[in-house]
N, C-alpha and C positions, 0 to 999 in steps of 0.2 A: 357828981360832976366827973369825978377822976373813971368812974365806972363807964359813963357815957361817952367819955372820950376814947376809951379802950375800945368801945362797941364801933364808933365812928371808923378808928383805925383798921380794926376787922373787915369791917363791910367796905373800905376803900381797898384794901388788899386782895378780899374777895372778887372785886370788880375788876381789879388790875390783873390779877390771875386769870378770870376769866375770858379777857379778851388780850390776852397774849400769847401767840402763836408759838406751838413747841415743834420739835422734830418728831416725825411719826416712829413709832417702833419696829424696825425693819426686821428685826429678829432674825431667823436663819436665812434671810435675802440679803443682809448686808455686805455678804464677800462677791455679790452675782455684780456682774457687769452688764450683761444681756440675759433676760430670762423672758422665754417664748411660752405660750400655753401649746398650742397646736404643731407650730414648727417654729425653727428659726434656720433662714437660707442666707447664703452670702454668696455673692460674685466679687472677685476679686482680691487684692492682698490686704483685707481687712486686718487690723492689729486690735485685739480686745487683750486689755490688762485687766485681769479678774477672772472669777468664775464666768461660766456660761452653761445655761440650763432650759431644758423643756420638759413641761408636766400638764397636763398629763399625756400630752403627745410624748413621741420618740424620735421624730424625725428630725435631724439636721444636716445642713449641706454646705459644702465649701468650707469645712474645718476639717481638723485631723480625726483619727478614729477617739470616739466612737461614732464620730459624723462620717461622712462618705469621703472624706479627704480635702486637701488644701483648695484653693490657694492661702486661705485665712489663716492665723496664727492666733493661740489662745496661750496667753501667758498667765494660767491658770489651770484649774480643772472643769471638764466638761460631763455634766450630770443630765442624764436622759430618765424618762419614766417617772410616775408618781411615788414609786418605791424608792428614788434615790433624793438626794438633799434638794431638788430640784422640787421635790413633791411640798415638801415643809418651805421651801423658800415661796412657792407660790401661797399657800395659806398665810405666811408673813405678810407678803406684798398684799394681799386681801385686808387683812387687818391694817396696814397702813393707809392703805387707799380710803378705807371707811374713816379712818382719824382723820385723813386730810380733809373729807368732805364734811366731817363734823365741825372742823373750824369754823369761827363766827368770820364773815366776809367784812373785812375793814375798809376796803376803797374797791368800788363797784368800776370796772373797767369797760363795762360793755360796751361794743360799738368802738372803742379805741383800738388803733394799731399799736402795738409794741415797737418800739424804737422809732416811733414817728408822731404819733397824735401828741400834742402839747399835753403835758401831765403823765406821759407813757414812755419817757426817754430815759430819766434816770429816777430809781427808786430806790426806797429806802426798806429797812426790813417790816415786812407785814403781811396781810392776807390780801390776795389782790382777787377780784372774781370775776367770769365772764359767764352772762347768762346761758348764752350758745356758744361759736366759736372764737377762737383767738387767733390772730395773725401776728407773727413778727415780720417787719420789714427794717433792714438798717441795724442800728445799733443800740441794743438795750444795757445800760448801765446799771448795776447792783451795787449801792453803794453803802457800805458801813456794815459790821459784824451783827450777826443776828439770822434769823429764819426768816426765808422767803417762801410763801404759799401763794401758788395761782391755781384758783378753782375754775377749771374751764368744763363748760356744760356739755358741749359736743366735740368738735375737733379743733387741735392745735396743728397749723402750719407755719412754715418759714419760707420767706423768699430766699431765693439763691443770694449767697454771699452775706448773710445775716450773720450778728454777731452777739453773745452777751458774755459782756465785761463785768468783771469783778474787782472791786477798788474799795479800798481802805477796811479790809477786813472782811469783807464779803468772800464765802467760802463754799464751792460748788455743792459740797457733802451738807450744806443747809440749804439747800435750794431744792424744791419741789413742785413738780409741774402734775397735777390730778387732772385727767384728760379724760372726760366722758364716754367717747368713743376712742377717735383713733388720732394718732399722731403722725404727720408729716415734716421732714424737715428736708429743705430744698438744697439743692447742689452748692457744695463748699461753705455751707452753713459751720460756724464755729459756735458750738452750744455748751452751755453749764447747768448743770442739775441732774436731778432723778426724774425722769417721765415715768409715769405710772400710767398707763392707759388702759381702760376698761376693755378694749377691743383688741387692736393691733396698731404696729409700729412700723413706719417706713422711712429707713435713713438713706438717702441717697447719695450719689457719686460725690467723694472727696468730703465729706462732713466728717467734722470730728466732734465729740462728746466727752466733757469733762462730768461724769457724772453715772446715770444708769439708764439701760433701756427697757422698761417691763412692758410686757403683752399679758393682760390677766386672762383672756379668753381666745387670743387669735393667735396671730403670726407675727414675728420680727423679721423685717427683710433687709437686707445690708449689702451695700456695694462699695468697697474700695473704703473702708473709714477706719478711724482712730478711735475707739473708746477705751477710756479709763475709770474705772470706779474711784469714786471721789470718798476721802475720809471727812469727819466733820471738823478737823483742826483748819485754822487760819492758813495757817503755812506761808509760804511766798509767792507773791503774783509774778514775781521775774526771776529766772532762775541762770539766764546766761544771756550771751549780747550777740547779734549777728552784724556782719561787716560785709560791704558789695561794692563793685564799682565795674562798669563796663557800658555794654550797648547791646542793643537788641532792634529787630526793624520794626519802627513805628507804624501805625495803622496807614499813613499817607506812604508808605513804602520806602520812607528816609530814614536816615539813621537816627533812633535814639538813644540819647546818653544818660548815665544815672551813677547814683553815689549815695551810701546811707551807711551809718553806724548807730545802731539801735538795741536798746537791752539795759542791762544790769552789771555794773563791773562786778570782777571777781577778787577776791580778797581785800574788801574793804568793808568797813562797818557800816557803809550806807549802800553797799549792794542791793539792797532790795527797792532801790529808787529807780524808777523808771526814767532813762533820758536818751536822746538822739536826735538826728536831724537825717532829713532825707532832701536830696534834690534830682531832678530830673529835666530833661530837656527834648522835645520831639523838633530837630532841626528841618523835618521838611515842611512843618507849620509855623515853625517857631513859637511852639508852646513852652512856657518856662514853667516849672512849679518850686518853691521851696517850702519846706514845713516849718512851721510856726511854734507848733508843739505837738507832742506824741503822747496821745491818751491812753493807746492801748497796746501791748504785745502779747501775742496770743499763740500757744501751742498747737498747730494744726494737725502734728503728726511728729513723728522723731525728728525727720528732715526739713520740715517745712514751720514757718512762721508765718502770721499776720500781724501787721503793724498799721495802726490808724491814728490819726490825727487832724491837726488844722493846718491850711497852707496859704500861700499867695499863689494865684495862679494869673500869670500875666498881671502881677499888681492886684489882682482882685481875691478878697478873703474867700476862702472856700475850705472844705475837708478833702481828705484822700484816703483810700485804704490799699494797702499793698500785701500782696502775698509772694512769698518769696520761698524757694527749695535749694537746699544745699544737699545734692545727691550724688554722692562719689562713683556711683556705677551708672549715671546717666548726667544728660547734661542738667546744669542750673537752670532755673526757670525764674521769669518775673513777671508780674502782674499788676499792674496799676490802673485804679479807678478813683476819676476825680468827679467833685460834686456837679460840676458845669456839664457832666454828661460824656467826658472824654474817658477811654479806655484802651490801654497797650496792654498786649501781652506777647510771649514767647520765650524760646530757649534762647541763652546767651549766645552773643555773636562774637563776644570776646569778653575778657573780664573774668570775674570770680564771685562766687556768694558762698560765705563761711559761716556757720554757726559754731561758736566758741562757747563751749560747755564748761562752766566752771568747775564741776566736778568737787564742791566742797560742802560740809554740813554747816548746820546753822552756828557751830561753835567754831568754826575757822579752820576744822579738821578735814582730811579727806573724806569724802563719801565711801562707805563702805561698798554701796553700789555700783562704782565705777572701777573700771580696770585699772591697771598699774598704767597701761598705755595712755588711757583719758585723763588719769589723773596727771600725769606729767605734760599732755598735753594742754588740760587746764592751766597748770601753773605757767607754762611757756606764753599760752595766751595772754593772762592777765599780767604776766610779767612785760611783755612786748607791748601790750597797750598803754600801762601805768609808764612806761618809757617815752611814749610818743604824748602822754597827756603833759 
């Protein structure tokens, strides 16, 4: 009887292991944020944090030597040709791709739209498969620590202003998109996870990615993007806060005023908790919006944040998405989209937007990655805010 019990337990364990998704072995590709096969091309001031590689091709444009030269920036090393580390990275990427293909499908989402279709808006860890193409429109929330695998038979496309939001321990380093042909990320998408496309990748203007962009047989095309290689640790989903107040010209050509304070506190035990409020009024048409909850605070780039949540629009329930930019070398910008179809955007005609960087590590001490000036600013910002609370 005891032996029978042990056999049953072992069989159950084997079944569980067989259907538990795992992270693929990235090997030499681990440090790469962008990896192309034929070429990598870039237009605009793209910022890549991590390595960039091309193999077996040797051509890359829009980045520093050995590419043709800026305006892109690579905070890492550029490798070109099959004899470089990019060659080994491509071999590792192919192994990872095949590993993802071999994962047993847990949930078939064929024909559904991520971020929009019921059952495809909020997902827990697992393997999700599409027999052909996959589309992301709106906001996809990945909820919970664990591995997420998306098996896509042909193309992956995202609509403009789409988002992938990570909550409750979900980490970009544990999210993988296996694409059977090519991926195209629409304008101003905020994306999370590693894309392994069998053919090519096109990342359009203003899109940011916390993860990786790999093309196993074709080109990677970039245009004014921010791409940061993702680690597998959970980390914190919120590391600073942003405040703003002022006015822009609304779509009615009238004055539109706003105020907001969203993000995470500095110098507090609960600093990883997201909180905040957004208010907005278009005086030209008497449209009033006030947030009722903030559900996402995403880093689009060093000076840009995306804020999403629920709201009241002239007393009616709705949702909002707000993109703000704090650029000391240019005008700050504000772009609001509401679920009732209203949208407004523009540079500030008056007021301010400021990202308050905490510059502290998880133990409460200064982060070694911050400059002394940033540390002083982060301390002052958190002190000033605590005085207000």
